[in-house]
GUNU-299157 format. One line per 3 residues: number of its first residue (from 1); their letters; for each residue x, y, z of N, C-alpha, C. Coordinates in pm, whole numbers, plus 50000, padded with zeros to 5 digits. Example, Ala and Ser with C-alpha at 12.3 -4.5 7.8 and 13.67 -1.06 7.14 Angstrom:
<rs>
1> AS> 51319:49431:50780:51230:49550:50780:51320:49670:50780; 51285:49775:50708:51367:49894:50714:51290:50003:50787 $
</rs>
This chain:
<rs>
1> XXX> 48086:48819:47151:47949:48799:47198:47947:48779:47349; 47866:48858:47419:47858:48850:47564:47752:48749:47604; 47789:48653:47687:47697:48552:47738:47707:48548:47889 $
4> XXX> 47624:48462:47952:47629:48447:48096:47767:48398:48140; 47832:48319:48055:47964:48267:48089:48070:48376:48088; 48036:48494:48036:48131:48604:48032:48143:48674:48166 $
7> XXX> 48062:48634:48264:48060:48700:48393:48085:48600:48506; 48140:48654:48616:48160:48576:48738:48055:48621:48838; 47969:48531:48881:47864:48563:48978:47902:48505:49114 $
10> XXX> 47892:48586:49216:47929:48542:49350:47870:48639:49453; 47896:48614:49581:47848:48701:49687:47963:48780:49747; 47932:48903:49784:48033:48987:49848:48068:48928:49985 $
13> XXX> 48196:48919:50020:48234:48862:50149:48203:48955:50267; 48165:49079:50238:48138:49175:50344:47988:49194:50369; 47913:49225:50265:47770:49251:50283:47683:49132:50246 $
16> XXX> 47739:49033:50176:47664:48914:50141:47573:48928:50021; 47572:49045:49958:47485:49067:49842:47545:49002:49717; 47459:48953:49626:47510:48895:49501:47568:49003:49411 $
19> XXX> 47682:48974:49350:47747:49068:49259:47795:48990:49137; 47825:49064:49032:47871:49003:48908:47973:49093:48841; 48082:49032:48794:48186:49107:48725:48226:49032:48599 $
22> XXX> 48275:49103:48498:48324:49036:48378:48434:48935:48410; 48440:48828:48334:48537:48722:48355:48681:48776:48359; 48707:48881:48286:48843:48937:48281:48887:48995:48415 $
25> XXX> 48792:49017:48507:48825:49069:48639:48855:48959:48741; 48840:48833:48702:48862:48722:48794:49004:48724:48849; 49015:48719:48981:49144:48719:49047:49195:48856:49084 $
28> XXX> 49121:48961:49047:49169:49096:49069:49077:49176:49162; 49127:49290:49205:49055:49373:49302:48946:49454:49234; 48827:49453:49294:48716:49535:49249:48641:49587:49372 $
31> XXX> 48550:49679:49350:48469:49734:49458:48329:49677:49451; 48277:49631:49564:48139:49582:49567:48045:49697:49534; 47954:49682:49438:47864:49791:49401:47759:49823:49508 $
34> XXX> 47745:49736:49608:47645:49759:49713:47706:49825:49836; 47813:49765:49891:47872:49821:50013:48000:49898:49988; 48052:49892:49864:48172:49965:49821:48301:49914:49884 $
37> XXX> 48294:49803:49957:48417:49745:50010:48497:49683:49896; 48629:49680:49912:48716:49619:49812:48719:49468:49833; 48714:49394:49723:48715:49248:49728:48794:49194:49610 $
40> XXX> 48821:49065:49615:48890:49000:49504:48793:48905:49436; 48771:48926:49308:48678:48844:49231:48731:48701:49224; 48651:48601:49265:48700:48463:49264:48728:48413:49122 $
43> XXX> 48833:48333:49111:48868:48274:48982:48861:48122:48985; 48814:48068:49099:48811:47923:49115:48669:47870:49130; 48570:47951:49093:48432:47908:49104:48370:47922:49240 $
46> XXX> 48439:47988:49332:48386:48005:49467:48257:48086:49465; 48170:48057:49558:48043:48128:49567:48058:48262:49635; 48167:48281:49708:48190:48406:49781:48326:48463:49739 $
49> XXX> 48330:48594:49717:48455:48659:49681:48552:48660:49798; 48679:48685:49768:48780:48688:49874:48793:48829:49931; 48798:48841:50064:48824:48973:50123:48968:49014:50097 $
52> XXX> 48997:49142:50108:49134:49189:50094:49217:49126:50206; 49333:49064:50173:49410:48988:50273:49487:49075:50370; 49415:49129:50467:49473:49211:50572:49424:49160:50708 $
55> XXX> 49504:49175:50814:49638:49235:50818:49745:49143:50760; 49863:49201:50741:49979:49128:50694:50075:49112:50811; 50125:48991:50832:50216:48969:50944:50353:48929:50894 $
58> XXX> 50455:48974:50965:50594:48936:50940:50651:48897:51076; 50775:48851:51082:50832:48812:51211:50826:48921:51318; 50839:49048:51278:50842:49154:51380:50729:49257:51366 $
61> XXX> 50655:49253:51256:50562:49359:51227:50423:49308:51193; 50328:49399:51201:50195:49378:51145:50158:49502:51064; 50115:49480:50941:50067:49589:50857:49915:49583:50854 $
64> XXX> 49850:49689:50899:49704:49689:50909:49652:49831:50890; 49519:49841:50874:49458:49972:50856:49484:50060:50977; 49494:50189:50951:49510:50284:51060:49382:50292:51142 $
67> XXX> 49398:50325:51270:49285:50336:51361:49292:50470:51435; 49179:50514:51488:49174:50642:51559:49272:50645:51675; 49295:50529:51736:49385:50522:51853:49532:50539:51815 $
70> XXX> 49563:50547:51686:49702:50562:51642:49751:50706:51648; 49665:50798:51688:49699:50940:51672:49824:50980:51749; 49846:50923:51866:49965:50961:51943:50093:50919:51874 $
73> XXX> 50095:50795:51826:50216:50747:51755:50236:50822:51625; 50128:50857:51556:50140:50934:51433:50185:51077:51461; 50143:51132:51574:50187:51267:51612:50339:51266:51635 $
76> XXX> 50389:51161:51698:50533:51148:51720:50608:51145:51588; 50549:51078:51490:50612:51066:51358:50599:51192:51277; 50478:51247:51267:50448:51354:51172:50469:51495:51227 $
79> XXX> 50504:51506:51353:50539:51638:51406:50689:51663:51395; 50763:51565:51345:50908:51573:51329:50942:51643:51197; 51002:51759:51203:51037:51833:51082:51131:51754:50992 $
82> XXX> 51220:51676:51051:51316:51598:50972:51245:51496:50885; 51125:51451:50925:51049:51354:50847:51017:51408:50708; 51001:51540:50696:50961:51603:50570:51081:51660:50492 $
85> XXX> 51199:51620:50531:51318:51674:50466:51322:51642:50317; 51282:51519:50280:51291:51476:50141:51154:51450:50078; 51049:51502:50137:50917:51482:50079:50828:51602:50104 $
88> XXX> 50720:51608:50027:50628:51720:50040:50558:51716:50175; 50510:51834:50215:50432:51840:50337:50502:51917:50447; 50427:51941:50553:50478:52011:50671:50433:51931:50793 $
91> XXX> 50502:51949:50906:50462:51877:51028:50316:51900:51063; 50251:51796:51114:50111:51802:51153:50097:51809:51304; 49994:51881:51349:49964:51884:51492:49854:51782:51522 $
94> XXX> 49809:51778:51645:49710:51678:51685:49581:51691:51605; 49533:51813:51586:49409:51832:51510:49425:51783:51366; 49538:51812:51306:49561:51769:51169:49562:51618:51155 $
97> XXX> 49623:51550:51250:49629:51404:51247:49491:51343:51271; 49415:51398:51366:49281:51346:51393:49190:51362:51270; 49204:51476:51202:49125:51498:51081:49165:51398:50973 $
100> XXX> 49295:51374:50958:49343:51277:50859:49289:51138:50889; 49296:51095:51014:49248:50962:51050:49097:50948:51028; 49024:51054:51053:48879:51051:51031:48849:51032:50882 $
103> XXX> 48923:51102:50797:48902:51089:50652:48949:50954:50602; 49063:50907:50655:49120:50781:50608:49029:50662:50639; 48949:50671:50744:48861:50561:50782:48759:50530:50672 $
106> XXX> 48732:50627:50583:48633:50608:50478:48697:50563:50345; 48828:50556:50341:48898:50519:50218:48909:50367:50207; 48879:50315:50091:48897:50174:50062:49010:50158:49961 $
109> XXX> 49059:50038:49945:49167:50014:49850:49129:50059:49710; 49001:50049:49677:48954:50083:49543:48900:50226:49533; 48911:50305:49640:48864:50443:49634:48946:50520:49531 $
112> XXX> 48878:50583:49437:48946:50651:49327:49029:50769:49375; 49153:50774:49329:49241:50889:49349:49265:50921:49496; 49264:50819:49581:49292:50838:49723:49395:50736:49769 $
115> XXX> 49497:50777:49845:49595:50680:49895:49534:50588:49999; 49571:50463:49994:49526:50362:50089:49641:50338:50186; 49619:50369:50314:49726:50364:50412:49723:50236:50495 $
118> XXX> 49842:50185:50522:49860:50072:50612:49957:50113:50722; 49914:50099:50846:50002:50128:50957:50105:50017:50974; 50227:50054:51014:50334:49958:51042:50345:49948:51193 $
121> XXX> 50303:49836:51248:50295:49818:51393:50391:49708:51438; 50458:49732:51550:50545:49631:51608:50462:49517:51666; 50505:49394:51642:50439:49280:51705:50461:49284:51856 $
124> XXX> 50579:49325:51897:50614:49332:52038:50584:49472:52091; 50475:49487:52163:50441:49616:52221:50332:49692:52148; 50301:49652:52024:50190:49710:51947:50207:49857:51913 $
127> XXX> 50331:49908:51917:50352:50049:51883:50350:50068:51732; 50281:50173:51686:50282:50209:51545:50408:50289:51517; 50494:50240:51426:50622:50306:51402:50628:50371:51264 $
130> XXX> 50521:50359:51185:50521:50420:51052:50400:50379:50973; 50404:50408:50846:50292:50371:50759:50342:50354:50615; 50263:50280:50538:50280:50266:50393:50155:50320:50326 $
133> XXX> 50169:50377:50208:50053:50419:50131:50061:50359:49991; 49945:50320:49938:49935:50263:49804:49839:50346:49721; 49874:50364:49595:49789:50437:49500:49781:50360:49369 $
136> XXX> 49662:50322:49327:49647:50264:49193:49671:50371:49089; 49737:50332:48979:49770:50428:48874:49700:50399:48742; 49618:50293:48737:49551:50258:48613:49407:50216:48643 $
139> XXX> 49316:50234:48547:49175:50200:48569:49153:50051:48597; 49240:49965:48550:49225:49821:48569:49270:49776:48707; 49332:49866:48782:49382:49837:48917:49484:49722:48916 $
142> XXX> 49581:49734:48829:49686:49634:48818:49824:49690:48850; 49831:49823:48871:49959:49887:48899:49942:49987:49013; 50041:49990:49102:50036:50084:49213:50171:50153:49231 $
145> XXX> 50164:50271:49291:50284:50334:49345:50272:50331:49496; 50385:50335:49565:50379:50330:49711:50478:50429:49772; 50454:50457:49899:50541:50544:49976:50549:50488:50117 $
148> XXX> 50660:50511:50185:50674:50463:50322:50730:50574:50409; 50679:50582:50531:50730:50675:50630:50754:50601:50759; 50871:50622:50821:50907:50548:50942:50960:50644:51048 $
151> XXX> 50919:50621:51171:50966:50698:51285:51119:50690:51291; 51184:50805:51310:51330:50807:51308:51392:50718:51415; 51321:50700:51527:51374:50617:51636:51382:50469:51598 $
154> XXX> 51315:50431:51489:51311:50290:51450:51377:50266:51314; 51449:50365:51265:51521:50348:51140:51653:50276:51163; 51711:50224:51055:51839:50152:51057:51832:50025:51141 $
157> XXX> 51714:49966:51151:51696:49841:51225:51630:49733:51138; 51615:49762:51009:51559:49664:50918:51408:49663:50911; 51341:49750:50987:51195:49750:50987:51139:49796:50853 $
160> XXX> 51199:49898:50794:51148:49950:50667:51158:49844:50558; 51270:49773:50551:51287:49668:50451:51187:49555:50473; 51167:49518:50598:51070:49413:50631:50930:49453:50588 $
163> XXX> 50895:49581:50611:50762:49629:50575:50743:49635:50424; 50843:49683:50352:50832:49693:50206:50821:49555:50143; 50900:49460:50190:50891:49324:50136:50753:49263:50163 $
166> XXX> 50698:49291:50282:50565:49241:50314:50461:49305:50223; 50477:49434:50196:50385:49505:50107:50391:49449:49966; 50511:49414:49919:50524:49357:49786:50455:49220:49779 $
169> XXX> 50468:49142:49884:50397:49015:49888:50247:49035:49884; 50198:49134:49956:50056:49167:49956:50010:49206:49815; 50090:49287:49748:50052:49336:49615:50053:49225:49510 $
172> XXX> 50159:49146:49509:50173:49047:49403:50104:48914:49434; 50119:48865:49555:50061:48736:49590:49918:48749:49640; 49886:48862:49705:49752:48879:49756:49656:48943:49658 $
175> XXX> 49706:49040:49578:49620:49116:49488:49644:49086:49340; 49744:49006:49310:49775:48970:49171:49807:49092:49084; 49878:49188:49141:49911:49307:49064:50021:49279:48962 $
178> XXX> 50032:49367:48864:50130:49354:48757:50258:49429:48786; 50246:49547:48852:50363:49633:48868:50349:49718:48994; 50459:49731:49067:50465:49817:49184:50583:49912:49167 $
181> XXX> 50560:50040:49189:50665:50140:49169:50671:50235:49287; 50786:50297:49302:50804:50398:49406:50914:50493:49366; 50916:50609:49428:51019:50707:49395:51077:50765:49523 $
184> XXX> 51193:50827:49511:51251:50898:49625:51334:51014:49575; 51357:51109:49661:51444:51222:49632:51584:51168:49610; 51652:51215:49507:51785:51163:49474:51886:51187:49585 $
187> XXX> 51859:51284:49673:51950:51312:49784:51932:51213:49899; 51821:51142:49898:51789:51050:50006:51853:50914:49979; 51981:50903:50009:52059:50783:49979:52001:50661:50050 $
190> XXX> 51957:50678:50173:51902:50565:50249:51777:50508:50182; 51691:50597:50128:51570:50550:50061:51604:50476:49932; 51702:50524:49859:51744:50454:49737:51794:50314:49770 $
193> XXX> 51874:50302:49875:51926:50172:49915:51813:50079:49958; 51715:50134:50028:51601:50054:50073:51527:49993:49956; 51496:50075:49856:51421:50026:49740:51501:49921:49663 $
196> XXX> 51630:49940:49653:51713:49844:49583:51723:49712:49660; 51737:49721:49793:51744:49599:49874:51613:49522:49870; 51503:49593:49854:51372:49528:49848:51347:49461:49714 $
199> XXX> 51438:49481:49618:51427:49413:49490:51370:49498:49378; 51353:49628:49401:51304:49713:49295:51419:49754:49204; 51387:49773:49080:51484:49806:48977:51479:49956:48949 $
202> XXX> 51596:50019:48944:51601:50162:48913:51565:50184:48767; 51464:50268:48743:51415:50290:48606:51461:50421:48546; 51489:50519:48628:51533:50646:48572:51527:50759:48673 $
205> XXX> 51590:50869:48636:51594:50987:48724:51538:51107:48648; 51442:51174:48711:51386:51296:48656:51458:51415:48720; 51515:51500:48634:51600:51609:48682:51515:51732:48714 $
208> XXX> 51527:51777:48836:51457:51897:48885:51309:51897:48846; 51241:51787:48874:51099:51776:48838:51006:51806:48954; 51062:51824:49074:50978:51854:49191:51034:51974:49264 $
211> XXX> 50945:52066:49297:50986:52181:49377:50948:52152:49522; 51049:52135:49606:51027:52093:49743:51096:52190:49839; 51015:52249:49925:51066:52343:50026:51151:52453:49962 $
214> XXX> 51107:52498:49845:51172:52610:49780:51283:52575:49683; 51316:52445:49673:51424:52404:49583:51373:52303:49480; 51432:52308:49360:51403:52207:49259:51487:52084:49287 $
217> XXX> 51422:51967:49293:51493:51844:49329:51470:51735:49224; 51561:51637:49223:51551:51524:49131:51476:51408:49198; 51401:51334:49117:51330:51216:49165:51382:51092:49093 $
220> XXX> 51414:50988:49170:51457:50861:49113:51343:50760:49128; 51306:50698:49019:51196:50602:49017:51247:50459:49014; 51181:50374:49093:51212:50232:49099:51083:50154:49075 $
223> XXX> 51094:50031:49026:50975:49949:49003:51013:49801:49001; 50913:49717:49020:50931:49573:49008:50804:49515:48948; 50821:49419:48856:50708:49353:48792:50676:49221:48863 $
226> XXX> 50556:49173:48841:50514:49047:48899:50612:48935:48868; 50654:48924:48741:50743:48814:48705:50883:48830:48763; 50919:48952:48801:51048:48975:48866:51041:48941:49014 $
229> XXX> 50923:48957:49072:50908:48933:49215:50891:48785:49246; 50829:48709:49158:50795:48569:49186:50914:48484:49230; 51032:48499:49169:51143:48412:49212:51193:48443:49352 $
232> XXX> 51149:48556:49411:51196:48597:49542:51145:48501:49650; 51187:48528:49773:51143:48444:49885:50993:48445:49896; 50939:48343:49957:50793:48333:49975:50742:48454:50050 $
235> XXX> 50621:48497:50014:50562:48613:50079:50532:48582:50224; 50532:48684:50314:50496:48663:50454:50352:48617:50466; 50320:48558:50580:50184:48508:50598:50085:48622:50599 $
238> XXX> 49969:48600:50540:49867:48701:50528:49740:48650:50594; 49686:48728:50685:49566:48684:50755:49447:48690:50662; 49350:48597:50676:49231:48599:50591:49144:48717:50623 $
</rs>
């Protein structure tokens, strides 16, 4: 039987309009039906929902939404043919990157079937050195897959591991997700090591399941559950 107690009533932290969601959504990510911004439904009786906890800060990095001014740093990253050695896609030029940034500005965390990108920026100097992307894989928005791309000049310095750990904290501690997964080309030994160091568990290998640059390649999948992540170190600080 559905009653008033079956719903959580509160105000959107972005537009201020009253919204209501079923009690089962308390603590999880939803989209405001008025402004379409992503928010977290309060589970503690708060009158206002929680905004998505971004940016994310770590000792050396900040993870935040991409901005139009990032195009030069992204051009440096995405015009590198070696960047696409183990993943789909081709190098992008300036026009391609500007078009991508224009489209990405309209994407929210809850936008259906669209990757949500976070830029990886150095705290010292504010240079964008890469990005992370998140994709929800279930209607309840409790599971995501992710991908990471890093400028070759900043690899092998621990930045990728720092960013992935921060992203996991965002997913589990900030969004209360159930499962986070990622995959890499089986030939990409460095990516496999990164996912393992970040605490993801190898789940299996799909043999010749992706055709990439004319060749059939294997994909190795990794994942971590909420209960597996909790014993890990405390999540990095997250800005309100």
